[in-house]
C-alpha positions in Angstrom: 33.4 2.7 -17.5 30.4 4.6 -15.8 30.2 4.0 -12.7 27.1 1.7 -11.5 24.4 3.1 -9.6 22.4 1.6 -6.8 18.7 1.0 -6.8 18.6 4.0 -4.7 20.4 6.3 -6.6 18.3 5.3 -9.6 15.2 6.4 -8.0 13.8 9.7 -7.2 12.8 8.7 -3.9 12.8 12.4 -2.6 10.2 13.4 -4.5 8.1 10.4 -4.1 8.2 10.6 -0.6 7.1 13.8 -0.7 4.0 12.7 -2.5 3.4 10.2 0.2 3.8 7.1 -2.1 6.9 4.3 -1.6 9.4 4.8 -4.0 9.3 0.9 -4.5 5.6 0.7 -5.3 4.7 -0.1 -8.9 2.5 1.9 -10.5 -0.1 0.5 -13.3 -2.1 2.7 -15.4 -5.9 3.3 -14.7 -8.5 3.5 -17.3 -12.0 5.5 -16.8 -14.8 3.2 -15.8 -18.4 4.2 -16.0 -20.6 2.7 -13.3 -23.9 3.3 -11.8 -24.6 6.0 -9.6 -25.9 3.5 -7.0 -23.0 1.1 -7.6 -20.5 4.5 -6.9 -22.4 5.6 -3.9 -21.9 2.3 -2.6 -18.3 2.1 -3.2 -17.6 5.1 -2.0 -19.2 4.4 1.2 -17.1 1.2 1.5 -13.6 3.0 1.0 -14.8 5.7 3.6 -15.9 3.0 5.9 -12.7 1.2 5.2 -10.3 4.1 5.3 -9.0 2.9 1.7 -8.8 4.3 -1.9 -12.1 3.6 -4.2 -9.7 2.1 -6.7 -8.6 -0.5 -4.3 -12.4 -1.3 -3.4 -12.7 -1.7 -7.1 -9.9 -3.9 -7.8 -11.5 -6.1 -4.9 -14.9 -6.2 -6.3 -13.7 -7.0 -10.2 -11.2 -9.9 -9.1 -13.7 -11.5 -7.4 -16.4 -11.2 -10.0 -14.1 -12.2 -12.8 -13.1 -15.3 -10.5 -16.8 -16.1 -10.1 -17.1 -15.2 -14.1 -14.8 -17.8 -14.8 -16.0 -20.6 -12.5 -19.5 -20.5 -13.7 -18.6 -20.0 -17.7 -15.7 -22.9 -18.1 -16.5 -22.7 -21.8 -15.3 -19.5 -22.6 -11.5 -18.7 -23.2 -11.2 -16.3 -20.3 -9.1 -18.6 -18.0 
């Protein structure tokens, strides 16, 4: 019977720690998104001021926008 591996043994923690990422962080795929240059510059400035990644700022903006859209369009299938 094969020996059970602990969670830490299953994760290549050393290489992920060298990259600066937590070995327990769930990675989600991303897709390219076209953004008007004026919005891009605003998002870039916000990310710089908050010392965070642009994708995190975009996630927040999109989540807020989707919530607002769903509230103002209750007759749609986007629930």
